[in-house]
DSSP file (Angstrom, degrees, kcal/mol; ACC not computed):
  #  RESIDUE AA STRUCTURE BP1 BP2  ACC     N-H-->O    O-->H-N    N-H-->O    O-->H-N    TCO  KAPPA ALPHA  PHI   PSI    X-CA   Y-CA   Z-CA
    1    1 A X              0   0    0      0, 0.0     2,-0.4     0, 0.0    46,-0.2   0.000 360.0 360.0 360.0 140.7  237.7  -39.7  116.9
    2    2 A X  E     -A   46   0A   0     44,-3.3    44,-2.4    46,-0.1     2,-0.4  -0.949 360.0-155.9-119.4 136.8  234.7  -37.9  115.4
    3    3 A X  E     +A   45   0A   0     -2,-0.4    71,-2.6    71,-0.4     2,-0.3  -0.922  14.2 173.5-116.9 134.9  231.1  -39.4  115.9
    4    4 A X  E     -AB  44  73A   0     40,-2.1    40,-3.3    -2,-0.4     2,-0.5  -0.974  21.3-144.7-133.8 153.5  228.2  -38.8  113.8
    5    5 A X  E     -AB  43  72A   0     67,-2.9    67,-3.2    -2,-0.3     2,-0.6  -0.973  15.3-159.9-113.6 134.2  224.7  -40.3  113.8
    6    6 A X  E     -AB  42  71A   0     36,-3.0    36,-2.3    -2,-0.5     2,-0.5  -0.958   4.0-157.4-116.8 116.7  223.0  -40.8  110.4
    7    7 A X  E     -AB  41  70A   0     63,-2.8    63,-1.5    -2,-0.6     2,-0.4  -0.858  19.0-163.2 -88.0 122.5  219.3  -41.1  110.2
    8    8 A X  E     -AB  40  69A   0     32,-3.9    31,-2.5    -2,-0.5    32,-1.9  -0.916  14.7-160.2-124.5 134.1  218.4  -43.0  107.0
    9    9 A X  E     - B   0  68A   0     59,-2.6    58,-2.7    -2,-0.4    59,-1.4  -0.914  19.1-171.0-102.5 139.4  215.1  -43.2  105.1
   10   10 A X  E     - B   0  66A   0     -2,-0.4    56,-0.2    56,-0.3     5,-0.1  -0.793  28.0 -89.8-123.6 164.6  214.6  -46.2  102.6
   11   11 A X    >   -     0   0    0     54,-2.0     3,-1.3    -2,-0.3     4,-0.3  -0.281  59.6 -80.6 -62.9 160.4  212.2  -47.3  100.0
   12   12 A X  T 3  S+     0   0    0      1,-0.2    -1,-0.1     2,-0.1     0, 0.0  -0.455 114.0  10.1 -65.8 128.5  209.4  -49.5  101.0
   13   13 A X  T 3  S+     0   0    0     -2,-0.2    -1,-0.2    -3,-0.1     4,-0.2   0.416 110.1  82.3  85.8  -4.7  210.3  -53.1  101.3
   14   14 A X    <>  +     0   0    0     -3,-1.3     4,-2.4    51,-0.1     5,-0.3   0.254  53.5 106.9-119.2   9.6  214.2  -52.6  101.1
   15   15 A X  H  > S+     0   0    0     -4,-0.3     4,-2.7     1,-0.2     5,-0.1   0.922  83.0  45.4 -50.5 -48.7  214.8  -51.7  104.8
   16   16 A X  H  > S+     0   0    0      1,-0.2     4,-2.4     2,-0.2    -1,-0.2   0.913 113.0  51.0 -65.9 -41.8  216.4  -55.1  105.6
   17   17 A X  H  > S+     0   0    0      2,-0.2     4,-1.7     1,-0.2    -1,-0.2   0.909 113.0  44.3 -63.8 -40.2  218.6  -55.1  102.4
   18   18 A X  H  X S+     0   0    0     -4,-2.4     4,-3.1     1,-0.2     5,-0.2   0.955 111.4  55.0 -67.4 -49.3  219.9  -51.5  103.1
   19   19 A X  H  X S+     0   0    0     -4,-2.7     4,-1.5    -5,-0.3    -2,-0.2   0.872 107.7  47.8 -51.5 -42.0  220.5  -52.4  106.7
   20   20 A X  H  X S+     0   0    0     -4,-2.4     4,-0.7     2,-0.2    -1,-0.2   0.824 111.3  52.1 -73.7 -31.3  222.6  -55.5  105.8
   21   21 A X  H >< S+     0   0    0     -4,-1.7     3,-0.8    -3,-0.2     4,-0.5   0.918 109.8  48.3 -60.2 -51.1  224.6  -53.3  103.3
   22   22 A X  H >< S+     0   0    0     -4,-3.1     3,-1.3     1,-0.2     6,-0.2   0.846 100.2  65.4 -62.2 -33.9  225.3  -50.7  106.0
   23   23 A X  H 3< S+     0   0    0     -4,-1.5    -1,-0.2     1,-0.3    -2,-0.2   0.839  97.5  59.1 -56.3 -36.2  226.4  -53.4  108.4
   24   24 A X  T << S+     0   0    0     -3,-0.8     2,-0.4    -4,-0.7    -1,-0.3   0.692  79.6 100.9 -63.4 -25.4  229.3  -54.0  106.1
   25   25 A X    X   -     0   0    0     -3,-1.3     3,-1.4    -4,-0.5    -3,-0.0  -0.499  66.5-146.5 -69.6 121.5  230.7  -50.6  106.2
   26   26 A X  T 3  S+     0   0    0     -2,-0.4    -1,-0.1     1,-0.3    19,-0.1   0.673  94.3  61.3 -66.7 -17.7  233.7  -50.3  108.6
   27   27 A X  T 3  S+     0   0    0     17,-0.1    18,-2.4     2,-0.0     2,-0.8   0.704  82.7  92.1 -79.2 -19.9  232.9  -46.8  109.7
   28   28 A X  E <   +C   44   0A   0     -3,-1.4    16,-0.2    -6,-0.2     3,-0.1  -0.642  47.0 174.1 -81.3 109.3  229.6  -47.8  111.1
   29   29 A X  E     +     0   0A   0     14,-2.6     2,-0.3    -2,-0.8    -1,-0.2   0.845  70.0  12.0 -87.4 -32.6  230.1  -48.7  114.8
   30   30 A X  E     -C   43   0A   0     13,-1.2    13,-2.5     2,-0.0     2,-0.3  -0.985  63.2-177.5-142.5 150.7  226.4  -49.2  115.7
   31   31 A X  E     +C   42   0A   0     -2,-0.3     2,-0.3    11,-0.2    11,-0.2  -0.985   3.4 177.0-152.0 141.3  223.2  -49.6  113.6
   32   32 A X  E     -C   41   0A   0      9,-2.3     9,-2.7    -2,-0.3     2,-0.2  -0.989  26.9-123.4-144.3 143.7  219.6  -50.0  114.6
   33   33 A X  E     -C   40   0A   0     -2,-0.3     7,-0.3     7,-0.2     2,-0.3  -0.625  33.6-158.1 -85.2 153.2  216.3  -50.2  112.7
   34   34 A X        -     0   0    0      5,-2.6     2,-0.4    -2,-0.2    -1,-0.0  -0.797  20.1-142.6-123.4 160.3  213.6  -47.7  113.5
   35   35 A X  S    S+     0   0    0     -2,-0.3     2,-0.3     5,-0.0     3,-0.1  -0.997  70.9  40.5-118.9 137.8  210.0  -47.1  113.4
   36   36 A X  S    S-     0   0    0     -2,-0.4    -2,-0.1     1,-0.1     0, 0.0  -0.955 115.6 -14.0 135.4-151.4  208.8  -43.5  112.6
   37   37 A X  S    S+     0   0    0     -2,-0.3     2,-0.3   -28,-0.0    -1,-0.1   0.780 129.2  42.1 -54.2 -34.5  210.1  -40.9  110.2
   38   38 A X        -     0   0    0     -3,-0.1   -29,-0.2     1,-0.1     3,-0.1  -0.814  65.9-152.4-119.2 157.4  213.4  -42.6  109.6
   39   39 A X  S    S+     0   0    0    -31,-2.5    -5,-2.6    -2,-0.3     2,-0.3   0.684  77.9  20.4 -99.4 -22.0  213.9  -46.4  109.0
   40   40 A X  E     -AC   8  33A   0    -32,-1.9   -32,-3.9    -7,-0.3     2,-0.4  -0.997  54.9-160.6-151.5 141.7  217.6  -46.8  110.3
   41   41 A X  E     -AC   7  32A   0     -9,-2.7    -9,-2.3    -2,-0.3     2,-0.4  -0.997  15.5-171.9-123.0 135.8  220.0  -44.9  112.5
   42   42 A X  E     -AC   6  31A   0    -36,-2.3   -36,-3.0    -2,-0.4     2,-0.5  -0.987  17.5-141.3-131.7 134.7  223.8  -45.6  112.2
   43   43 A X  E     -AC   5  30A   0    -13,-2.5   -14,-2.6    -2,-0.4   -13,-1.2  -0.851  21.4-159.1 -91.9 122.6  226.6  -44.4  114.5
   44   44 A X  E     -AC   4  28A   0    -40,-3.3   -40,-2.1    -2,-0.5     2,-0.4  -0.896   8.4-167.8-109.4 140.4  229.6  -43.5  112.5
   45   45 A X  E     +A    3   0A   0    -18,-2.4     2,-0.3    -2,-0.4   -42,-0.2  -0.992  24.3 146.0-124.1 119.6  233.1  -43.3  114.0
   46   46 A X  E     -A    2   0A   0    -44,-2.4   -44,-3.3    -2,-0.4     3,-0.0  -0.880  55.1-107.8-145.8 176.4  235.9  -41.7  111.9
   47   47 A X  S    S+     0   0    0     -2,-0.3     2,-0.3   -46,-0.2   -44,-0.1   0.739  92.0  20.2 -90.1 -20.9  239.0  -39.6  112.3
   48   48 A X  S >> S-     0   0    0    -46,-0.1     4,-1.0     1,-0.1     3,-0.6  -0.958  70.7-113.9-140.1 158.8  237.7  -36.2  110.9
   49   49 A X  H 3> S+     0   0    0     -2,-0.3     4,-1.3     1,-0.2     3,-0.3   0.827 114.4  59.4 -54.3 -37.2  234.7  -34.2  110.1
   50   50 A X  H 3> S+     0   0    0      1,-0.2     4,-1.7     2,-0.2    -1,-0.2   0.784  99.6  57.4 -67.3 -25.3  235.4  -34.3  106.5
   51   51 A X  H <> S+     0   0    0     -3,-0.6     4,-3.0     2,-0.2     5,-0.3   0.817  97.5  61.3 -76.8 -31.1  235.2  -38.2  106.6
   52   52 A X  H  X S+     0   0    0     -4,-1.0     4,-2.5    -3,-0.3     5,-0.2   0.962 108.3  44.0 -58.6 -49.0  231.7  -38.1  108.0
   53   53 A X  H  X S+     0   0    0     -4,-1.3     4,-3.0     2,-0.2     5,-0.4   0.893 112.9  51.7 -52.6 -42.5  230.6  -36.3  104.8
   54   54 A X  H  X>S+     0   0    0     -4,-1.7     4,-2.5     2,-0.2     5,-0.7   0.951 111.5  45.1 -65.9 -46.6  232.6  -38.6  102.7
   55   55 A X  I  X>S+     0   0    0     -4,-3.0     5,-2.5     3,-0.2     4,-1.6   0.953 116.7  46.5 -66.3 -41.3  231.0  -41.7  104.2
   56   56 A X  I  <>S+     0   0    0     -4,-2.5     5,-2.7    -5,-0.3     6,-0.2   0.972 121.7  34.1 -63.4 -50.7  227.5  -40.3  104.1
   57   57 A X  I  <5S+     0   0    0     -4,-3.0    -2,-0.2    -5,-0.2    -3,-0.2   0.921 129.3  30.6 -72.8 -43.3  227.7  -39.0  100.5
   58   58 A X  I  <5S+     0   0    0     -4,-2.5    -3,-0.2    -5,-0.4    -1,-0.2   0.750 132.9  23.9 -94.7 -23.7  229.9  -41.5   98.8
   59   59 A X  I  <<S+     0   0    0     -4,-1.6    -3,-0.2    -5,-0.7     4,-0.1   0.843 125.8  32.6-106.2 -49.3  229.0  -44.7  100.7
   60   60 A X  I > <S+     0   0    0     -5,-2.5     3,-1.8     1,-0.2    -3,-0.2   0.947 119.5  47.5 -80.3 -49.8  225.6  -44.5  102.4
   61   61 A X  T 3 <S+     0   0    0     -5,-2.7    -1,-0.2    -6,-0.3     4,-0.2   0.705 105.4  62.8 -64.5 -17.2  223.7  -42.4   99.9
   62   62 A X  T 3  S+     0   0    0     -6,-0.2     2,-0.4     2,-0.1    -1,-0.3   0.523  78.5 106.5 -86.9  -7.4  225.0  -44.6   97.1
   63   63 A X  S X  S-     0   0    0     -3,-1.8     3,-2.3    -4,-0.1     2,-0.4  -0.604  83.5-106.5 -78.4 130.8  223.3  -47.8   98.4
   64   64 A X  T 3  S+     0   0    0     -2,-0.4    -1,-0.1     1,-0.3     3,-0.1  -0.369 104.7  27.0 -49.2 108.7  220.4  -48.8   96.4
   65   65 A X  T 3  S+     0   0    0     -2,-0.4   -54,-2.0     1,-0.4     2,-0.6   0.289  82.4 123.1 112.2  -8.4  217.2  -48.0   98.3
   66   66 A X  E <   +B   10   0A   0     -3,-2.3    -1,-0.4   -56,-0.2   -56,-0.3  -0.785  29.7 172.1 -84.1 119.0  218.5  -45.2  100.4
   67   67 A X  E     -     0   0A   0    -58,-2.7     2,-0.3    -2,-0.6   -57,-0.2   0.728  59.4  -0.1-101.3 -22.3  216.2  -42.2   99.7
   68   68 A X  E     -B    9   0A   0    -59,-1.4   -59,-2.6     2,-0.0    -1,-0.3  -0.978  55.9-161.6-163.4 152.1  217.2  -39.6  102.3
   69   69 A X  E     -B    8   0A   0     -2,-0.3     2,-0.4   -61,-0.2   -61,-0.2  -0.946   6.7-162.7-134.5 157.2  219.7  -39.0  105.1
   70   70 A X  E     -B    7   0A   0    -63,-1.5   -63,-2.8    -2,-0.3     2,-0.4  -0.961  17.1-158.2-134.2 121.2  219.9  -36.6  108.0
   71   71 A X  E     -B    6   0A   0     -2,-0.4     2,-0.5   -65,-0.2   -65,-0.2  -0.877   8.0-171.0-109.0 128.8  223.4  -36.4  109.6
   72   72 A X  E     -B    5   0A   0    -67,-3.2   -67,-2.9    -2,-0.4     2,-0.4  -0.987  13.0-151.6-117.0 132.0  224.0  -35.1  113.3
   73   73 A X  E     -B    4   0A   0     -2,-0.5     2,-0.3   -69,-0.2   -69,-0.2  -0.864  11.6-130.1-106.6 136.3  227.6  -34.6  114.4
   74   74 A X        -     0   0    0    -71,-2.6   -71,-0.4    -2,-0.4     2,-0.3  -0.628  29.4-174.6 -82.0 134.6  228.7  -34.9  117.9
   75   75 A X        -     0   0    0     -2,-0.3     2,-0.3   -73,-0.1   -73,-0.0  -0.895  24.9-108.1-128.4 162.7  230.7  -32.1  119.3
   76   76 A X        -     0   0    0     -2,-0.3     2,-0.1     1,-0.1     3,-0.1  -0.683  32.8-115.8 -80.0 135.5  232.5  -31.3  122.6
   77   77 A X        -     0   0    0     -2,-0.3    -1,-0.1     1,-0.1     0, 0.0  -0.470  42.3 -99.5 -54.8 133.8  231.2  -28.7  125.1
   78   78 A X              0   0    0      1,-0.1    -1,-0.1    -2,-0.1     0, 0.0  -0.396 360.0 360.0 -56.4 146.0  233.5  -25.8  125.5
   79   79 A X              0   0    0     -3,-0.1    -1,-0.1     0, 0.0    -2,-0.0   0.369 360.0 360.0 -89.0 360.0  235.7  -26.3  128.6
């Protein structure tokens, strides 16, 4: 399992609509509204690193009202 966190900026007044659309994506395990530089943070759980990029580019960024994203990928510490 690969985990990523996506911080999402939305247009003014569409935060709730974007949030509701994101909740429907099966790859999103958790989602929270934020105050500050970003409007929403979403935790993505997928099978591969390539899938994180696919979800962000083709599914999240295509939602009307999403202006920008920043993705952080979780990695394991070397043993």
